[in-house]
Each structure stands twice: as structure tokens, then as C-alpha cells.
C-alpha positions as CSV (number, residue, x, y, z in Angstrom):
1,M,-53.8,-0.7,-46.6
2,F,-52.9,-3.7,-48.8
3,L,-54.9,-6.6,-47.3
4,D,-57.6,-6.6,-50.0
5,T,-54.9,-6.5,-52.6
6,V,-52.9,-9.4,-51.2
7,L,-56.0,-11.5,-50.7
8,T,-56.9,-10.8,-54.4
9,R,-53.5,-11.1,-56.0
10,N,-51.5,-13.4,-53.7
11,P,-53.9,-15.4,-51.5
12,A,-51.4,-18.3,-51.3
13,L,-49.1,-16.0,-49.3
14,V,-51.8,-15.4,-46.7
15,D,-52.4,-19.2,-46.4
16,A,-48.6,-19.9,-46.1
17,A,-48.2,-17.2,-43.4
18,T,-51.2,-18.5,-41.5
19,A,-49.8,-22.1,-41.6
20,L,-46.3,-21.0,-40.6
21,H,-47.6,-19.1,-37.5
22,A,-50.1,-21.9,-36.5
23,S,-47.3,-24.5,-36.6
24,G,-45.0,-22.3,-34.5
25,A,-42.4,-22.0,-37.3
26,V,-42.6,-18.2,-37.1
27,P,-43.3,-16.1,-34.0
28,P,-45.7,-13.2,-33.8
29,D,-44.3,-10.0,-35.1
30,T,-43.1,-11.6,-38.3
31,Y,-43.1,-10.3,-41.9
32,V,-43.6,-13.3,-44.3
33,M,-41.9,-12.5,-47.6
34,D,-42.7,-14.2,-50.9
35,A,-39.3,-14.6,-52.6
36,D,-40.8,-15.7,-55.9
37,A,-43.0,-12.6,-56.1
38,V,-40.0,-10.4,-55.3
39,A,-38.0,-11.9,-58.1
40,A,-40.9,-11.7,-60.5
41,N,-41.4,-8.0,-59.6
42,A,-37.7,-7.3,-60.1
43,A,-37.8,-8.9,-63.5
44,L,-40.8,-6.7,-64.5
45,L,-39.0,-3.6,-63.4
46,A,-35.8,-4.5,-65.2
47,A,-37.6,-5.3,-68.4
48,E,-39.5,-2.0,-68.5
49,A,-36.5,0.0,-67.6
50,E,-34.5,-1.6,-70.4
51,R,-37.4,-0.9,-72.8
52,L,-37.2,2.8,-71.8
53,G,-33.5,3.1,-71.7
54,L,-33.4,3.7,-67.9
55,S,-31.0,2.3,-65.3
56,L,-32.1,1.0,-61.9
57,W,-30.6,1.0,-58.5
58,F,-32.7,-1.1,-56.1
59,V,-33.4,-0.1,-52.5
60,A,-33.7,-2.8,-49.7
61,K,-34.4,-1.0,-46.5
62,Q,-38.2,-1.6,-46.7
63,F,-37.8,-5.4,-46.7
64,G,-35.1,-5.4,-44.0
65,R,-32.0,-5.6,-46.2
66,N,-32.7,-9.3,-46.4
67,P,-29.9,-11.2,-48.1
68,A,-32.1,-13.9,-49.6
69,L,-34.4,-11.3,-51.2
70,V,-31.4,-9.3,-52.3
71,R,-30.1,-12.3,-54.2
72,A,-33.5,-12.7,-55.8
73,V,-33.5,-9.1,-56.9
74,V,-29.8,-9.1,-58.1
75,R,-30.6,-11.6,-60.8
76,H,-32.5,-8.8,-62.5
77,I,-31.3,-5.5,-61.0
78,P,-27.6,-6.0,-60.1
79,R,-26.8,-2.7,-58.3
80,F,-28.3,-1.0,-55.3
81,A,-28.8,2.4,-53.8
82,A,-27.9,2.2,-50.2
83,I,-29.6,4.5,-47.8
84,D,-27.0,4.3,-45.1
85,P,-23.6,2.5,-44.4
86,D,-25.1,-0.5,-42.6
87,E,-27.3,-1.2,-45.6
88,A,-24.4,-0.7,-48.0
89,R,-22.3,-3.3,-46.1
90,T,-25.2,-5.8,-45.9
91,L,-26.0,-5.6,-49.6
92,H,-22.4,-5.7,-50.6
93,A,-21.9,-8.8,-48.5
94,A,-24.9,-10.4,-50.2
95,G,-23.2,-10.0,-53.6
96,A,-25.0,-6.9,-54.9
97,G,-23.1,-4.2,-56.8
98,A,-22.7,-0.7,-55.4
99,G,-24.7,1.7,-57.5
100,N,-25.4,4.9,-55.5
101,L,-24.1,5.4,-52.0
102,G,-25.1,8.2,-49.7
103,H,-28.6,8.1,-51.2
104,L,-30.5,9.4,-48.1
105,V,-27.8,9.2,-45.5
106,Q,-24.3,10.6,-46.1
107,I,-21.4,8.2,-45.8
108,P,-19.5,8.9,-42.6
109,R,-15.9,10.1,-43.3
110,R,-14.3,7.1,-41.6
111,A,-16.3,4.7,-43.8
112,L,-15.4,6.3,-47.1
113,P,-12.2,4.3,-47.8
114,E,-13.9,1.0,-47.3
115,M,-16.9,1.9,-49.5
116,L,-15.1,3.7,-52.3
117,A,-12.9,0.7,-52.7
118,W,-16.0,-1.2,-53.9
119,R,-16.0,1.2,-56.9
120,P,-19.6,2.5,-56.6
121,E,-21.1,4.0,-59.7
122,A,-21.9,7.1,-57.8
123,V,-21.7,8.7,-54.4
124,T,-24.4,11.3,-53.6
125,V,-23.1,14.4,-51.7
126,F,-25.3,16.9,-49.9
127,D,-22.7,19.7,-49.4
128,L,-19.2,20.8,-50.1
129,A,-17.7,19.3,-46.9
130,N,-18.9,15.9,-48.0
131,A,-17.7,16.3,-51.5
132,R,-14.3,17.3,-50.1
133,A,-14.3,14.2,-47.9
134,V,-15.1,11.9,-50.9
135,S,-12.3,13.6,-52.9
136,E,-9.7,13.1,-50.2
137,A,-10.6,9.5,-49.6
138,A,-10.7,8.7,-53.4
139,G,-7.4,10.4,-53.8
140,R,-5.8,8.2,-51.2
141,L,-7.1,5.2,-53.1
142,G,-5.8,6.6,-56.4
143,L,-9.4,6.9,-57.8
144,V,-11.5,9.6,-59.3
145,Q,-15.0,9.1,-57.9
146,D,-18.2,10.1,-59.7
147,V,-20.6,12.1,-57.5
148,F,-24.2,13.0,-57.8
149,V,-25.2,16.3,-56.4
150,R,-28.2,16.1,-54.0
151,I,-30.5,19.1,-54.6
152,E,-32.4,20.5,-51.7
153,A,-36.1,19.6,-51.8
154,A,-38.7,22.2,-52.6
155,A,-40.6,23.7,-49.7
156,G,-43.4,21.3,-48.7
157,S,-42.1,18.5,-50.8
158,G,-39.5,16.8,-48.6
159,H,-39.9,14.6,-45.5
160,P,-38.8,15.4,-42.0
161,G,-35.6,13.7,-41.0
162,Q,-34.4,13.8,-44.6
163,E,-33.3,17.4,-44.9
164,G,-30.2,18.4,-46.8
165,G,-28.9,19.1,-50.2
166,V,-27.6,22.0,-52.3
167,P,-30.0,24.9,-52.6
168,P,-30.6,25.8,-56.3
169,A,-29.4,29.3,-55.8
170,A,-26.1,28.0,-54.5
171,L,-25.5,25.4,-57.2
172,D,-23.1,27.5,-59.4
173,R,-20.9,28.3,-56.4
174,F,-21.0,24.7,-55.2
175,A,-20.1,23.4,-58.6
176,A,-17.2,25.8,-59.0
177,A,-15.7,24.5,-55.7
178,V,-16.2,20.9,-56.6
179,E,-14.6,21.3,-60.0
180,R,-11.4,22.3,-58.2
181,L,-11.4,19.0,-56.2
182,P,-8.9,16.6,-57.7
183,S,-10.5,13.2,-57.1
184,V,-14.2,13.6,-57.8
185,R,-16.2,14.2,-61.0
186,I,-19.7,15.7,-61.1
187,A,-21.6,12.9,-62.9
188,G,-25.3,13.8,-62.1
189,V,-27.9,15.1,-59.8
190,T,-30.5,13.6,-57.6
191,A,-33.3,14.7,-55.2
192,F,-36.0,13.2,-53.1
193,P,-38.9,12.7,-53.5
194,C,-39.1,13.2,-57.2
195,V,-42.4,11.4,-57.6
196,V,-45.3,11.0,-55.2
197,C,-48.6,9.2,-55.4
198,A,-51.9,11.0,-54.6
199,P,-53.2,9.6,-51.3
200,D,-56.8,9.0,-52.6
201,T,-56.1,7.6,-56.1
202,G,-52.5,6.4,-55.9
203,R,-51.9,8.2,-59.2
204,P,-48.2,9.2,-59.5
205,A,-47.1,12.7,-60.3
206,P,-43.8,14.6,-60.4
207,T,-43.0,16.9,-57.5
208,A,-41.6,20.4,-57.5
209,T,-38.4,18.8,-56.3
210,F,-38.2,16.8,-59.5
211,G,-38.4,20.1,-61.4
212,R,-35.5,21.4,-59.3
213,A,-33.4,18.4,-60.2
214,L,-34.0,18.9,-63.9
215,E,-33.1,22.6,-63.6
216,A,-30.0,21.8,-61.7
217,R,-28.9,19.4,-64.5
218,E,-29.3,22.3,-66.9
219,V,-27.2,24.5,-64.8
220,L,-24.4,21.9,-64.6
221,T,-24.6,21.2,-68.3
222,A,-24.2,24.9,-69.0
223,R,-21.0,24.8,-66.9
224,G,-19.6,22.1,-69.3
225,H,-20.5,18.9,-67.5
226,Q,-21.7,16.4,-70.2
227,G,-23.7,13.2,-70.0
228,L,-25.1,14.0,-66.6
229,G,-27.3,11.4,-64.9
230,L,-30.5,12.2,-63.0
231,S,-31.7,9.8,-60.5
232,A,-35.3,10.4,-59.6
233,P,-36.3,8.3,-56.6
234,G,-39.8,8.1,-55.1
235,A,-42.5,5.6,-55.9
236,T,-40.5,4.0,-58.6
237,S,-42.5,1.2,-60.2
238,V,-43.4,-0.2,-63.6
239,A,-46.2,2.4,-63.7
240,T,-43.9,5.4,-63.0
241,L,-40.9,4.4,-65.2
242,P,-42.5,5.9,-68.4
243,L,-43.0,9.2,-66.5
244,L,-39.3,9.2,-65.4
245,A,-38.2,8.5,-69.0
246,R,-40.5,11.2,-70.5
247,L,-39.3,13.8,-68.0
248,G,-35.6,13.1,-68.6
249,A,-34.5,11.0,-65.7
250,T,-31.7,8.4,-66.3
251,H,-32.1,6.3,-63.1
252,G,-34.9,5.0,-61.0
253,E,-34.6,3.5,-57.5
254,P,-37.3,0.9,-56.9
255,G,-38.0,-0.1,-53.4
256,H,-41.6,-0.8,-52.5
257,A,-42.3,-1.8,-56.1
258,L,-40.2,-4.9,-55.4
259,T,-42.8,-6.0,-52.9
260,G,-45.9,-4.6,-54.7
261,T,-46.6,-2.1,-51.9
262,T,-46.3,1.4,-53.4
263,P,-49.3,3.7,-52.7
264,L,-50.5,2.9,-56.2
265,H,-50.8,-0.7,-55.2
266,A,-53.1,0.3,-52.3
267,A,-55.4,2.2,-54.6
268,D,-55.4,-0.2,-57.6
269,A,-55.4,-4.0,-57.1
270,H,-53.9,-4.7,-60.5
271,P,-50.6,-3.0,-61.2
272,P,-48.0,-5.4,-62.7
273,E,-46.1,-6.0,-59.5
274,R,-47.7,-8.5,-57.1
275,P,-47.8,-8.0,-53.3
276,A,-45.0,-10.0,-51.7
277,Y,-45.4,-9.7,-48.0
278,V,-47.8,-9.9,-45.1
279,Y,-47.4,-9.2,-41.4
280,V,-48.4,-12.1,-39.1
281,T,-48.9,-11.7,-35.4
282,E,-51.3,-13.1,-32.8
283,V,-53.8,-12.1,-30.1
284,A,-52.0,-11.4,-26.8
285,H,-55.0,-10.6,-24.6
286,T,-58.5,-9.0,-24.7
287,L,-59.5,-5.8,-22.9
288,A,-62.5,-5.7,-20.7
289,D,-64.4,-3.8,-23.3
290,G,-63.8,-6.6,-25.8
291,R,-61.0,-5.1,-27.9
292,P,-58.3,-7.7,-28.8
293,A,-54.7,-6.7,-28.4
294,L,-52.2,-7.9,-30.9
295,F,-48.5,-8.4,-30.2
296,G,-46.7,-5.5,-31.9
297,G,-43.1,-4.7,-32.9
298,G,-43.6,-4.3,-36.6
299,F,-46.1,-1.5,-36.9
300,Y,-44.9,1.6,-38.8
301,A,-46.3,5.0,-38.2
302,R,-46.8,5.8,-41.9
303,G,-48.0,2.3,-42.7
304,G,-51.7,3.1,-43.3
305,V,-52.8,-0.1,-41.5
306,R,-56.6,-0.5,-41.6
307,S,-57.7,-4.0,-40.7
308,A,-56.6,-7.4,-39.6
309,L,-57.8,-10.8,-40.8
310,L,-58.2,-13.5,-38.2
311,P,-58.1,-16.7,-40.3
312,R,-59.5,-19.1,-37.7
313,T,-62.9,-17.4,-37.9
314,G,-62.5,-15.3,-41.1
315,L,-63.1,-12.1,-39.1
316,R,-61.9,-8.8,-40.4
317,L,-61.5,-6.3,-37.6
318,R,-60.5,-2.6,-37.8
319,V,-57.1,-1.7,-36.4
320,G,-57.3,1.1,-33.9
321,D,-55.4,4.4,-34.5
322,A,-52.1,4.9,-32.7
323,P,-51.5,8.3,-31.1
324,A,-48.2,10.1,-31.3
325,E,-47.0,8.8,-27.9
326,Y,-47.7,5.2,-28.9
327,I,-45.1,2.6,-28.1
328,D,-45.3,-0.5,-30.2
329,Y,-46.0,-3.1,-27.6
330,Y,-49.5,-4.0,-28.7
331,R,-52.0,-2.8,-31.3
332,L,-55.7,-2.8,-30.5
333,L,-58.5,-4.1,-32.8
334,D,-62.2,-3.2,-32.7
335,P,-64.2,-5.7,-30.7
336,P,-65.9,-8.4,-32.7
337,A,-69.6,-8.3,-33.1
338,P,-71.6,-10.6,-30.8
339,G,-72.1,-14.1,-32.3
340,S,-69.2,-13.7,-34.8
341,G,-67.2,-16.6,-33.4
342,G,-65.1,-14.6,-31.0
343,V,-61.4,-14.0,-30.7
344,G,-59.1,-16.2,-28.6
345,V,-55.6,-15.7,-27.1
346,G,-53.1,-17.0,-29.6
347,D,-55.3,-16.6,-32.6
348,T,-53.3,-15.7,-35.8
349,A,-53.7,-12.2,-37.2
350,V,-52.7,-11.4,-40.8
351,L,-52.2,-7.7,-41.8
352,A,-50.8,-6.0,-44.9
353,F,-49.6,-2.4,-44.8
354,R,-46.7,-0.2,-45.9
355,T,-43.6,-0.7,-43.8
356,Q,-40.0,0.0,-43.4
357,I,-38.8,-3.3,-41.8
358,F,-35.3,-1.9,-41.0
359,V,-36.8,0.4,-38.3
360,T,-38.8,-2.4,-36.6
361,R,-37.8,-5.2,-34.2
362,S,-39.6,-7.8,-36.4
363,T,-38.6,-11.2,-37.6
364,V,-38.5,-11.7,-41.4
365,A,-39.5,-15.1,-42.8
366,V,-38.6,-15.9,-46.4
367,V,-40.8,-18.3,-48.3
368,A,-39.9,-19.8,-51.6
369,G,-42.0,-22.0,-53.9
370,L,-45.3,-20.2,-53.7
371,S,-45.3,-19.7,-57.5
372,D,-45.5,-23.5,-58.1
373,G,-47.7,-24.4,-55.2
374,K,-44.8,-25.9,-53.1
375,P,-44.2,-23.3,-50.3
376,R,-41.2,-23.8,-48.1
377,L,-39.7,-21.6,-45.4
378,T,-36.1,-21.0,-46.4
379,G,-34.9,-18.9,-43.4
380,L,-35.6,-16.5,-40.6
381,Y,-33.8,-13.2,-40.3
382,D,-33.9,-10.2,-38.1
383,A,-35.0,-6.7,-39.3
384,R,-31.4,-5.9,-40.4
385,G,-30.9,-9.0,-42.5
386,R,-29.0,-11.2,-40.1
387,A,-29.9,-14.9,-40.3
388,L,-31.7,-16.5,-37.4
389,G,-32.3,-20.0,-38.9
390,G,-35.6,-21.6,-39.9
391,A,-37.5,-24.8,-40.7
392,G,-39.5,-26.2,-43.5
393,L,-43.2,-25.5,-44.0
């Protein structure tokens, strides 16, 4: 999905990943991350948001909640939107500020005292029971917590496994009940996804869910709530920030833009953000029909993976489709053409596709110094951001 883009925009990353694997410094099933590119992308996003008067909360699940990358982002975007409690704890420990908690996954009741004590800017609530739980926990801490109301996605706009939110028809009744809670204040609305990119062109467009969020803010304003925020996550990037500002959002939540891997980056090789990761693995064995099998562990069902580069020979081979019952032990490539140089066990394979590292079992290798031609491996981490150690390149 992104291999052509990364070869065009960040070929030094491909070279570094290949050298790291060939030397044994990184194992197969490793995402190699360019920390310099992540920092530069964060700086671009922060500058454009400031120009437009928008606030940003960064999202880190897609790059494995990696603390080294979090520190690179925080220099420019200091606060995060955590999609679940594990992510919130990891980012908080890495020194990032709590922006929006409960963004996609509600905060479990027993975790609320710990996380509200961090004084997050907002807590997103999906229903009245969760709003009551936040009020009770905040009250015990002597706080009044700002909450963002999650609005239920429009039909056909949401994603499976991410259901929830207040239906627009129930918003007045919901707001009336929350207004009686002593230790929360309605401070804004949010919904997901608010922006999506067309699969063929990558062109961003607002969803019907974004429209619902805008209407919900009007309803709450009519009830007397002033200065309401509107966080509009989904494909947030330098290219989409003007759209958010024009439509009236106050917050964006960049995730894949930090690594230059939004759908727009797959369709257009020249958005401002540079691609900042590749996936490196190796040939495990070859089937009798000539198809090479790569070690898996990091393939993601919605990744859009298309081809693999085998640097030893320069071969580009198509990646086979994965059926619904697929288990990520291996991923098959098309057989090489006769006389192409062949494929050997242990050969490095470099791929670039959309991922969510936190749901994989991959290793994450962070490389610094690519921007000045002096790459060095600064550490190895698991897919949840825990350090494993590392050596120099």
C-alpha cells in the first residue's frame, strides 16, 4: 500500500531496515520506525493546526504506543487521545499530557480515580452510566471533570467493534440528566469517524457522522452550554486540518499522519508528511509450487498490503490475499519468474502497509539519525511499547 511512497520519499529508511535485518540487529516481524520523520511530521501538524486555530490530541496505538516516538511527538503536540486504559498509562508514563481519555474505549470504573487524578482536558462518555461514573470518581477527588459526549455514528459510517454513543434523538434527555450530575461539565462533543478518505483517490471528505456531531453541538448550545469543543477524529492530517477548521471542529486527533500512512498517502506520494515506517521480515520457506512464505506476526487485516521488496535481488513480488480464517503465522508471495534470481530462505523482505501495531505481536525498532545520514538503532520494543533493548546500526 505504501511501498512505492516510502521508496520515493524515504529510501534511506528502506536501506536502514534492510541493513538492520541483514546484520541480525532486528528479527523478522519487526516494524522499523524513523524517529526523525515522526518528529518532523508532528511539527508540520502542529504548525498547521496553530495556523488554523485548532488543537491537537495525538494518537499512538498505530505505532505501538512507543515511548521513544511519543517523546518525539510531544515536543510538538504535548497531549494525547488515548484509545484505552493501557495506552493512557503508557503515554502518561512517557511524559505526555492527558488530552482526551475514553476516546474509543470507555475508561473502566475502577481505573477512573487513577486517570482523573492526571487532570485530563476531557473524558469522552458514551452513555449516562459512564457519565455518572466519571462524576462520582471526580467528586471523590474534589474535581469537576470536563466531558465530551460521544455521538452515535450514522448508519453505515461507523466501524464494527466501535459501536456506542448517544443517539441524536436522545441527546436532549441525556444532557438534562448529565446537567444534574455534580462533578462533570459538558464541554464538547465527538464522534468517529468524522472524516474518511475515498479508497480510490485518497481524497478526504466529511462523513454523515461529522454532521451529527455538528448538530449535537447546536443542540447543546441551545441548552445553554457555551464554548463547546468538537473533536473530529478520522484521517487527521495536514491535508484535512483545513477541512476540520472550515466545518467548525476545534480538535483533531492525528494518528497515521504522524507516520505518513493515511489513505491519502497511499494515493498521493507527495503529501507534506513523510512515510516513517516499514515492516521487515524474512523468507521462512518455499512451497512446492514456488511461492515463498514470509514469517508473519505483524500483518493487519485492513492493511492493504500489496507487494514485498526482496532487496538481495531487487525483486518485487505480490503478497497473496489472506482469507477470513487466516492466522498470521506466514504470508505467501507470488512465485518469482524463472531466471529472476530466485528467493532463498532467510532473504530479507521489506513491506509497507497500513497497520495497528498494538494488535500485533511484532517487534518495533526505532532508528534515529536518518535525517542527517547517520542512522542508529536506539532501541527495540514490543508492540505495546515495552523496551526490549537494542544495539547500534
